[in-house]
N, C-alpha and C positions, 0 to 999 in steps of 0.2 A: 203766346201759348201754342203749343204743338198739339194738333189734332192728328191722330194716327189714321191715315186713309190708306187702307190696303185692299186691293182688288186682286183677283186671280191673275189678271193680265199684268198688273204692275209687279206682283211677286214673281211671276214667270220671267218677265223682262229683267228684273233685278238679278235673279239667279243665273239666267243665260248670259247676261253681261259679265258677271263675275267669272263664269266658266270659260267664256270665250277669251277674256283677258288672260287668264292663267294658261289656256291652251296655246295661245300665241306666244306667250313668254317661254313656255316649255319648248315649243318648236324652234324658237330663235336660239335657245341654248343647246339644242340637240346637235349631235355629231352625225346624224343619219340623213343628211341631205343627198349625198352621193354614196352609193354602196358599190364597192369594187367586186371583182370576180373572186371566187373562193380560192384561197391559197393554202397550200400545205407546205410543210417544211421540206425544202429540197426537192419538191415535185413528187416525192414518193409518199407512200402511205406511212405516216409516222406512227410509231407505237407508243401508246400511253403506258404509264407505269402499271396500270391495271391489266395490260395485256391486249386491249382492243385498239382498233385504229382511232386516231384523234379526229375530232370534229374539224372540218375545214373552217378557216377563219375568213371572214369578209371584212376587209379594211373599210372604214367609213370616214367621210369628211363632211364637216359642217361649215358654216360661215367662218367661224374662228376656232373650231374644235375638231379633233380627229380621234379615232380609235385605231390602235395598232396592236398587234400581238407581241407581247414581250417574248424574246427568244428563249428566255429561261436559262438558268445555269444549273449546275449540279445541285441536287437536293432542294431546288426552288422550282415550284411548278410554273408552267407557262400560263399566263393569264392575259386578258385583254386590258390594255391601258388606254384610258380616255382622258383627254385634257386639251387645253388650248395649245394650238401651234403658233398662234400669233400673240406676242406679249404686248404689242401696242397696235393702234389702229393702222399704222403704215405697213405692218407686216401681213395684213389680210391679203389673200391670194391675188386679187386684181382690183382695178378701179371699179369694175362692175359689181364685184362682191362687196366692196366698200359702200357703194351706193345702195345695194340691197340691205346692208347692215343699218345704214342711216334711215332708210324708209321703214324698215321693220321696227327699229327702235322708236321712231316717231309715232308710228301707228300703235305700237304696244303702249306707249306712254298715254296716248289719247284714250285708248280702251281702258286702261287702268283708272284714269281720271273719271271716265263715264261710269265705270263700275262703282267707284266711290260715291259719286253724285247720286247714282241710282238708289243707293241705300237711303239717302236723305229725301228722296221723292215720296217716301211713305209719310212724311210730315209736311213737306212743302211741295206744292205742285206748280208754283209759278214764281218767277223772279222778274221784277220790272215789267209786269203784265205779259210776260212771255212764258209759254208752257215749258217746263223743264223737259218734258217728254219730247217735244219738238226739237229743242236745242240739243239734247243728248242724242236723239236720232240722227240729226245732221252731223254731229261729231262722230258718231259711229259710222256713218257713210263715208266721211273723210278718212277715218282710220282704216276702213275697209279698202278704200281706193289706195291708200298708202301701202298697206300690207299686201295687197293682191296685185293690182295692175302694175304699179311702179316696180315692185319686186319681181314680178313675172317678166317684165320687160328687161330689167337689169340682169336677171338670172339667165334668160335665153341668150342675151348678147354675150354673157360671160362664157357660155358653153360653145358658142360658134367661133 
């Protein structure tokens, strides 16, 4: 039988676990890891069809995605195109970026599993006489180390 045991602390922990898991997933998929210098077409101030100068475009690059400005053709407006530049794992920019992708994916997977388990902690608080909160806290620490320290190490080596 399931007894619902909800405290403010467990509810806050559950909500924050879910928010952090989604935030990490969004950051992994983002193309805004590196933001380039503003570029304008041909170095001059381009004119928009509305008559004013165009906004400069900042090209961006993520672990496997990038955003570039579509040069535009006649009667088709210029727009920013974002998407993957790497179709498979081997096409990711460097070995360090590949390591970053592995560590981030591993950490995000753990965070998603903890977020899922945290929902069940409202009914069950221990498994095999071990507190679910302690086990999930340990897993969140491992996920944090995977997504932060190892990724930071790989990322700084990739830039040097």
